[in-house]
N, CA, C and O atoms as a Tripos MOL2 file, in Angstrom:
@<TRIPOS>MOLECULE
protein
  192   191    48     0     0
PROTEIN
NO_CHARGES

@<TRIPOS>ATOM
      1 N          23.3700  -74.0840  -48.1540 N.3       1 MET1
      2 CA         22.9660  -73.6590  -46.9220 C.3       1 MET1
      3 C          23.8490  -73.0330  -45.9120 C.2       1 MET1
      4 O          23.4530  -72.1860  -45.1110 O.2       1 MET1
      5 N          25.0960  -73.4940  -45.9810 N.am      2 VAL2
      6 CA         26.2380  -72.8450  -45.1140 C.3       2 VAL2
      7 C          26.8210  -71.7700  -45.7810 C.2       2 VAL2
      8 O          27.4010  -71.8920  -46.8600 O.2       2 VAL2
      9 N          26.6750  -70.6310  -45.1250 N.am      3 LYS3
     10 CA         27.4630  -69.4580  -45.7510 C.3       3 LYS3
     11 C          28.3300  -68.8930  -44.7730 C.2       3 LYS3
     12 O          28.3390  -69.3820  -43.6440 O.2       3 LYS3
     13 N          29.1320  -67.8300  -45.0880 N.am      4 PRO4
     14 CA         30.2770  -67.4940  -44.3910 C.3       4 PRO4
     15 C          29.6260  -66.4960  -43.3930 C.2       4 PRO4
     16 O          28.7560  -65.7330  -43.8130 O.2       4 PRO4
     17 N          29.9830  -66.4700  -42.1730 N.am      5 LEU5
     18 CA         29.3660  -65.5200  -41.3530 C.3       5 LEU5
     19 C          30.4660  -64.2920  -40.9940 C.2       5 LEU5
     20 O          31.4560  -64.4360  -40.2770 O.2       5 LEU5
     21 N          30.0940  -63.1780  -41.5980 N.am      6 HIS6
     22 CA         31.1270  -62.0510  -41.5050 C.3       6 HIS6
     23 C          31.1160  -61.1290  -40.3270 C.2       6 HIS6
     24 O          32.0840  -60.5040  -39.8950 O.2       6 HIS6
     25 N          29.8750  -61.1270  -39.8590 N.am      7 THR7
     26 CA         29.6930  -60.3370  -38.6000 C.3       7 THR7
     27 C          29.1820  -60.7760  -37.5730 C.2       7 THR7
     28 O          28.4770  -61.7710  -37.7430 O.2       7 THR7
     29 N          29.3030  -60.2890  -36.2630 N.am      8 LEU8
     30 CA         28.6590  -60.8730  -34.9790 C.3       8 LEU8
     31 C          27.0270  -61.0040  -35.3050 C.2       8 LEU8
     32 O          26.3950  -62.0060  -34.9720 O.2       8 LEU8
     33 N          26.5180  -60.0530  -35.8840 N.am      9 VAL9
     34 CA         25.0460  -60.1250  -35.8390 C.3       9 VAL9
     35 C          24.6810  -61.2830  -36.8520 C.2       9 VAL9
     36 O          23.6620  -61.9410  -36.6440 O.2       9 VAL9
     37 N          25.5550  -61.5720  -38.0380 N.am     10 ASP10
     38 CA         25.2470  -62.6800  -38.7910 C.3      10 ASP10
     39 C          25.3860  -63.9900  -38.1560 C.2      10 ASP10
     40 O          24.6510  -64.9070  -38.5200 O.2      10 ASP10
     41 N          26.3170  -64.1720  -37.1840 N.am     11 TYR11
     42 CA         26.5310  -65.3050  -36.3950 C.3      11 TYR11
     43 C          25.4210  -65.5550  -35.0970 C.2      11 TYR11
     44 O          25.0270  -66.6480  -34.6890 O.2      11 TYR11
     45 N          25.0690  -64.2830  -34.6170 N.am     12 TYR12
     46 CA         23.9300  -64.3270  -33.7250 C.3      12 TYR12
     47 C          22.6450  -64.8130  -34.2660 C.2      12 TYR12
     48 O          21.9430  -65.6210  -33.6570 O.2      12 TYR12
     49 N          22.3180  -64.2650  -35.5250 N.am     13 THR13
     50 CA         20.8800  -64.6180  -36.1890 C.3      13 THR13
     51 C          21.0750  -66.2220  -36.5070 C.2      13 THR13
     52 O          20.1700  -67.0240  -36.2800 O.2      13 THR13
     53 N          22.1750  -66.5560  -36.9810 N.am     14 HIS14
     54 CA         22.3580  -68.0150  -37.2300 C.3      14 HIS14
     55 C          22.2640  -68.7830  -36.0080 C.2      14 HIS14
     56 O          21.6540  -69.8480  -36.1130 O.2      14 HIS14
     57 N          22.7620  -68.4620  -34.8020 N.am     15 ILE15
     58 CA         22.7590  -68.8680  -33.6430 C.3      15 ILE15
     59 C          21.2260  -69.1390  -33.2270 C.2      15 ILE15
     60 O          20.7220  -70.2060  -32.8750 O.2      15 ILE15
     61 N          20.7310  -68.0950  -33.3420 N.am     16 LYS16
     62 CA         19.2640  -67.7980  -32.7220 C.3      16 LYS16
     63 C          18.2970  -68.7360  -33.6260 C.2      16 LYS16
     64 O          17.2630  -69.1370  -33.0910 O.2      16 LYS16
     65 N          18.5520  -69.0780  -34.8620 N.am     17 GLY17
     66 CA         17.6010  -69.8400  -35.6640 C.3      17 GLY17
     67 C          17.7290  -71.3580  -35.1640 C.2      17 GLY17
     68 O          16.7720  -72.1300  -35.1040 O.2      17 GLY17
     69 N          18.8630  -71.6320  -34.8630 N.am     18 ILE18
     70 CA         19.2750  -73.2380  -34.4250 C.3      18 ILE18
     71 C          18.4790  -73.2350  -32.9450 C.2      18 ILE18
     72 O          17.7120  -74.1290  -32.5850 O.2      18 ILE18
     73 N          18.7890  -72.1610  -32.2440 N.am     19 GLU19
     74 CA         18.2540  -72.4030  -30.8910 C.3      19 GLU19
     75 C          16.6150  -72.5970  -30.9370 C.2      19 GLU19
     76 O          16.0810  -73.3770  -30.1480 O.2      19 GLU19
     77 N          15.9130  -71.9160  -31.8140 N.am     20 TYR20
     78 CA         14.3870  -71.9740  -32.0810 C.3      20 TYR20
     79 C          14.1210  -73.3030  -32.5040 C.2      20 TYR20
     80 O          13.1640  -73.8810  -31.9890 O.2      20 TYR20
     81 N          14.8260  -73.8930  -33.3750 N.am     21 LEU21
     82 CA         14.6950  -75.1540  -33.9060 C.3      21 LEU21
     83 C          14.6890  -76.3340  -32.7820 C.2      21 LEU21
     84 O          13.8370  -77.2220  -32.8080 O.2      21 LEU21
     85 N          15.6730  -76.2710  -31.8320 N.am     22 ILE22
     86 CA         16.0160  -77.0210  -30.7450 C.3      22 ILE22
     87 C          14.9400  -76.7920  -29.7160 C.2      22 ILE22
     88 O          14.6380  -77.7810  -29.0480 O.2      22 ILE22
     89 N          14.2490  -75.5580  -29.4490 N.am     23 CYS23
     90 CA         13.0710  -75.4410  -28.6250 C.3      23 CYS23
     91 C          11.9230  -76.3670  -29.2110 C.2      23 CYS23
     92 O          11.2940  -77.2270  -28.5930 O.2      23 CYS23
     93 N          11.7910  -76.0040  -30.5250 N.am     24 VAL24
     94 CA         10.4920  -76.7450  -30.9520 C.3      24 VAL24
     95 C          10.5620  -78.0630  -30.8250 C.2      24 VAL24
     96 O           9.5790  -78.6850  -30.4210 O.2      24 VAL24
     97 N          11.8130  -78.7350  -31.1710 N.am     25 ALA25
     98 CA         11.9590  -80.1420  -31.0780 C.3      25 ALA25
     99 C          11.8310  -80.6880  -29.6420 C.2      25 ALA25
    100 O          11.4660  -81.8380  -29.4000 O.2      25 ALA25
    101 N          12.1920  -79.6900  -28.6250 N.am     26 PHE26
    102 CA         12.0060  -80.0820  -27.2700 C.3      26 PHE26
    103 C          10.4900  -80.0860  -26.7510 C.2      26 PHE26
    104 O           9.9740  -80.8350  -25.9210 O.2      26 PHE26
    105 N           9.9610  -79.0950  -27.4390 N.am     27 PHE27
    106 CA          8.5400  -78.8980  -27.1070 C.3      27 PHE27
    107 C           7.4450  -79.9560  -27.6460 C.2      27 PHE27
    108 O           6.3140  -80.0860  -27.1790 O.2      27 PHE27
    109 N           8.0090  -80.6970  -28.7370 N.am     28 VAL28
    110 CA          7.2920  -81.6430  -29.4000 C.3      28 VAL28
    111 C           7.6660  -83.0320  -28.5520 C.2      28 VAL28
    112 O           6.8340  -83.8720  -28.2070 O.2      28 VAL28
    113 N           8.8550  -83.0800  -28.3370 N.am     29 ALA29
    114 CA          9.3760  -84.4980  -27.7840 C.3      29 ALA29
    115 C           9.0530  -84.7690  -26.3600 C.2      29 ALA29
    116 O           8.6670  -85.8940  -26.0440 O.2      29 ALA29
    117 N           9.1930  -83.7300  -25.3830 N.am     30 PHE30
    118 CA          9.0000  -83.7820  -24.0290 C.3      30 PHE30
    119 C           7.6120  -84.2790  -23.8880 C.2      30 PHE30
    120 O           7.4970  -85.3890  -23.3690 O.2      30 PHE30
    121 N           6.4670  -83.6190  -24.2790 N.am     31 PRO31
    122 CA          5.0820  -84.3890  -24.0240 C.3      31 PRO31
    123 C           5.0250  -85.8170  -24.4450 C.2      31 PRO31
    124 O           4.4230  -86.5640  -23.6740 O.2      31 PRO31
    125 N           5.5100  -86.3090  -25.4650 N.am     32 VAL32
    126 CA          5.4510  -87.4600  -25.8790 C.3      32 VAL32
    127 C           6.2500  -88.2720  -25.0470 C.2      32 VAL32
    128 O           5.6380  -89.2680  -24.6630 O.2      32 VAL32
    129 N           7.4190  -88.1830  -24.6350 N.am     33 PHE33
    130 CA          8.1510  -88.8800  -23.5570 C.3      33 PHE33
    131 C           7.5510  -88.9130  -22.1700 C.2      33 PHE33
    132 O           7.6550  -89.8970  -21.4380 O.2      33 PHE33
    133 N           6.8170  -87.6250  -21.7830 N.am     34 PHE34
    134 CA          6.0500  -87.6900  -20.5200 C.3      34 PHE34
    135 C           5.0230  -88.7470  -20.3730 C.2      34 PHE34
    136 O           4.8430  -89.4410  -19.3730 O.2      34 PHE34
    137 N           4.2440  -88.7920  -21.7100 N.am     35 LYS35
    138 CA          3.1650  -89.6770  -21.7120 C.3      35 LYS35
    139 C           3.6700  -91.1310  -21.6760 C.2      35 LYS35
    140 O           3.0320  -92.0260  -21.1220 O.2      35 LYS35
    141 N           4.9000  -91.3260  -22.3210 N.am     36 TYR36
    142 CA          5.2630  -92.7020  -22.4280 C.3      36 TYR36
    143 C           5.8300  -93.1120  -21.0420 C.2      36 TYR36
    144 O           5.6740  -94.2900  -20.7210 O.2      36 TYR36
    145 N           6.5160  -92.2190  -20.1210 N.am     37 VAL37
    146 CA          6.9020  -92.5180  -18.8070 C.3      37 VAL37
    147 C           5.5500  -92.8080  -17.7420 C.2      37 VAL37
    148 O           5.5130  -93.7010  -16.8950 O.2      37 VAL37
    149 N           4.6600  -91.9850  -17.9760 N.am     38 ASN38
    150 CA          3.7000  -91.9310  -17.0570 C.3      38 ASN38
    151 C           2.3780  -92.9500  -17.4720 C.2      38 ASN38
    152 O           1.2710  -92.8490  -16.9420 O.2      38 ASN38
    153 N           2.7130  -93.8980  -18.4760 N.am     39 LYS39
    154 CA          1.2130  -94.6070  -18.8900 C.3      39 LYS39
    155 C           1.2130  -95.6760  -17.8490 C.2      39 LYS39
    156 O           2.2370  -96.1320  -17.3390 O.2      39 LYS39
    157 N           0.0230  -96.0370  -17.5740 N.am     40 GLU40
    158 CA         -0.3030  -97.0610  -16.5750 C.3      40 GLU40
    159 C           0.0100  -98.5250  -16.9880 C.2      40 GLU40
    160 O          -0.1720  -98.9530  -18.1270 O.2      40 GLU40
    161 N           0.4280  -99.1430  -16.1030 N.am     41 ALA41
    162 CA          0.7990 -100.4800  -16.3590 C.3      41 ALA41
    163 C          -0.4010 -101.5670  -16.5440 C.2      41 ALA41
    164 O          -1.3120 -101.6140  -15.7170 O.2      41 ALA41
    165 N          -0.3620 -102.3240  -17.5230 N.am     42 LYS42
    166 CA         -1.4190 -103.0900  -17.8380 C.3      42 LYS42
    167 C          -1.5100 -104.1270  -16.9610 C.2      42 LYS42
    168 O          -0.4380 -104.6700  -16.6910 O.2      42 LYS42
    169 N          -2.7410 -104.6590  -16.3110 N.am     43 ALA43
    170 CA         -2.7830 -105.7130  -15.3920 C.3      43 ALA43
    171 C          -2.7450 -107.0090  -15.9720 C.2      43 ALA43
    172 O          -3.5020 -107.3050  -16.8970 O.2      43 ALA43
    173 N          -1.8260 -107.8900  -15.4420 N.am     44 VAL44
    174 CA         -1.4090 -109.1360  -15.9960 C.3      44 VAL44
    175 C          -2.0830 -110.2250  -15.1170 C.2      44 VAL44
    176 O          -1.7870 -110.2510  -13.9230 O.2      44 VAL44
    177 N          -2.9560 -111.1170  -15.6120 N.am     45 THR45
    178 CA         -3.4960 -112.3110  -15.0100 C.3      45 THR45
    179 C          -2.6050 -113.5180  -15.1890 C.2      45 THR45
    180 O          -2.1660 -113.9260  -16.2640 O.2      45 THR45
    181 N          -2.3860 -114.0620  -13.9210 N.am     46 VAL46
    182 CA         -1.6320 -115.2400  -14.0200 C.3      46 VAL46
    183 C          -2.3570 -116.5980  -13.6840 C.2      46 VAL46
    184 O          -2.8870 -116.7650  -12.5860 O.2      46 VAL46
    185 N          -2.3610 -117.3940  -14.4950 N.am     47 LYS47
    186 CA         -3.1320 -118.8790  -14.1330 C.3      47 LYS47
    187 C          -2.1310 -119.7190  -13.6790 C.2      47 LYS47
    188 O          -0.9410 -119.7650  -13.9930 O.2      47 LYS47
    189 N          -2.9330 -120.5390  -12.7040 N.am     48 LYS48
    190 CA         -1.9660 -121.7370  -12.0100 C.3      48 LYS48
    191 C          -2.2540 -122.9510  -12.9490 C.2      48 LYS48
    192 O          -1.7060 -124.0340  -12.7430 O.2      48 LYS48
@<TRIPOS>BOND
     1     1     2 1
     2     2     3 1
     3     3     4 2
     4     3     5 am
     5     5     6 1
     6     6     7 1
     7     7     8 2
     8     7     9 am
     9     9    10 1
    10    10    11 1
    11    11    12 2
    12    11    13 am
    13    13    14 1
    14    14    15 1
    15    15    16 2
    16    15    17 am
    17    17    18 1
    18    18    19 1
    19    19    20 2
    20    19    21 am
    21    21    22 1
    22    22    23 1
    23    23    24 2
    24    23    25 am
    25    25    26 1
    26    26    27 1
    27    27    28 2
    28    27    29 am
    29    29    30 1
    30    30    31 1
    31    31    32 2
    32    31    33 am
    33    33    34 1
    34    34    35 1
    35    35    36 2
    36    35    37 am
    37    37    38 1
    38    38    39 1
    39    39    40 2
    40    39    41 am
    41    41    42 1
    42    42    43 1
    43    43    44 2
    44    43    45 am
    45    45    46 1
    46    46    47 1
    47    47    48 2
    48    47    49 am
    49    49    50 1
    50    50    51 1
    51    51    52 2
    52    51    53 am
    53    53    54 1
    54    54    55 1
    55    55    56 2
    56    55    57 am
    57    57    58 1
    58    58    59 1
    59    59    60 2
    60    59    61 am
    61    61    62 1
    62    62    63 1
    63    63    64 2
    64    63    65 am
    65    65    66 1
    66    66    67 1
    67    67    68 2
    68    67    69 am
    69    69    70 1
    70    70    71 1
    71    71    72 2
    72    71    73 am
    73    73    74 1
    74    74    75 1
    75    75    76 2
    76    75    77 am
    77    77    78 1
    78    78    79 1
    79    79    80 2
    80    79    81 am
    81    81    82 1
    82    82    83 1
    83    83    84 2
    84    83    85 am
    85    85    86 1
    86    86    87 1
    87    87    88 2
    88    87    89 am
    89    89    90 1
    90    90    91 1
    91    91    92 2
    92    91    93 am
    93    93    94 1
    94    94    95 1
    95    95    96 2
    96    95    97 am
    97    97    98 1
    98    98    99 1
    99    99   100 2
   100    99   101 am
   101   101   102 1
   102   102   103 1
   103   103   104 2
   104   103   105 am
   105   105   106 1
   106   106   107 1
   107   107   108 2
   108   107   109 am
   109   109   110 1
   110   110   111 1
   111   111   112 2
   112   111   113 am
   113   113   114 1
   114   114   115 1
   115   115   116 2
   116   115   117 am
   117   117   118 1
   118   118   119 1
   119   119   120 2
   120   119   121 am
   121   121   122 1
   122   122   123 1
   123   123   124 2
   124   123   125 am
   125   125   126 1
   126   126   127 1
   127   127   128 2
   128   127   129 am
   129   129   130 1
   130   130   131 1
   131   131   132 2
   132   131   133 am
   133   133   134 1
   134   134   135 1
   135   135   136 2
   136   135   137 am
   137   137   138 1
   138   138   139 1
   139   139   140 2
   140   139   141 am
   141   141   142 1
   142   142   143 1
   143   143   144 2
   144   143   145 am
   145   145   146 1
   146   146   147 1
   147   147   148 2
   148   147   149 am
   149   149   150 1
   150   150   151 1
   151   151   152 2
   152   151   153 am
   153   153   154 1
   154   154   155 1
   155   155   156 2
   156   155   157 am
   157   157   158 1
   158   158   159 1
   159   159   160 2
   160   159   161 am
   161   161   162 1
   162   162   163 1
   163   163   164 2
   164   163   165 am
   165   165   166 1
   166   166   167 1
   167   167   168 2
   168   167   169 am
   169   169   170 1
   170   170   171 1
   171   171   172 2
   172   171   173 am
   173   173   174 1
   174   174   175 1
   175   175   176 2
   176   175   177 am
   177   177   178 1
   178   178   179 1
   179   179   180 2
   180   179   181 am
   181   181   182 1
   182   182   183 1
   183   183   184 2
   184   183   185 am
   185   185   186 1
   186   186   187 1
   187   187   188 2
   188   187   189 am
   189   189   190 1
   190   190   191 1
   191   191   192 2
@<TRIPOS>SUBSTRUCTURE
     1 MET1         2 RESIDUE 1 A MET
     2 VAL2         6 RESIDUE 1 A VAL
     3 LYS3        10 RESIDUE 1 A LYS
     4 PRO4        14 RESIDUE 1 A PRO
     5 LEU5        18 RESIDUE 1 A LEU
     6 HIS6        22 RESIDUE 1 A HIS
     7 THR7        26 RESIDUE 1 A THR
     8 LEU8        30 RESIDUE 1 A LEU
     9 VAL9        34 RESIDUE 1 A VAL
    10 ASP10       38 RESIDUE 1 A ASP
    11 TYR11       42 RESIDUE 1 A TYR
    12 TYR12       46 RESIDUE 1 A TYR
    13 THR13       50 RESIDUE 1 A THR
    14 HIS14       54 RESIDUE 1 A HIS
    15 ILE15       58 RESIDUE 1 A ILE
    16 LYS16       62 RESIDUE 1 A LYS
    17 GLY17       66 RESIDUE 1 A GLY
    18 ILE18       70 RESIDUE 1 A ILE
    19 GLU19       74 RESIDUE 1 A GLU
    20 TYR20       78 RESIDUE 1 A TYR
    21 LEU21       82 RESIDUE 1 A LEU
    22 ILE22       86 RESIDUE 1 A ILE
    23 CYS23       90 RESIDUE 1 A CYS
    24 VAL24       94 RESIDUE 1 A VAL
    25 ALA25       98 RESIDUE 1 A ALA
    26 PHE26      102 RESIDUE 1 A PHE
    27 PHE27      106 RESIDUE 1 A PHE
    28 VAL28      110 RESIDUE 1 A VAL
    29 ALA29      114 RESIDUE 1 A ALA
    30 PHE30      118 RESIDUE 1 A PHE
    31 PRO31      122 RESIDUE 1 A PRO
    32 VAL32      126 RESIDUE 1 A VAL
    33 PHE33      130 RESIDUE 1 A PHE
    34 PHE34      134 RESIDUE 1 A PHE
    35 LYS35      138 RESIDUE 1 A LYS
    36 TYR36      142 RESIDUE 1 A TYR
    37 VAL37      146 RESIDUE 1 A VAL
    38 ASN38      150 RESIDUE 1 A ASN
    39 LYS39      154 RESIDUE 1 A LYS
    40 GLU40      158 RESIDUE 1 A GLU
    41 ALA41      162 RESIDUE 1 A ALA
    42 LYS42      166 RESIDUE 1 A LYS
    43 ALA43      170 RESIDUE 1 A ALA
    44 VAL44      174 RESIDUE 1 A VAL
    45 THR45      178 RESIDUE 1 A THR
    46 VAL46      182 RESIDUE 1 A VAL
    47 LYS47      186 RESIDUE 1 A LYS
    48 LYS48      190 RESIDUE 1 A LYS
């Protein structure tokens, strides 16, 4: 999978692909994290 990068265009294309993977991971992880942070706390009843 790792191949030598001979030109600037090869390098830019490789970096752009990695950037798209990072963006997709962020767009999946952020809503999940946001729901986790903003979930309502459950009421706890305390008996005497």
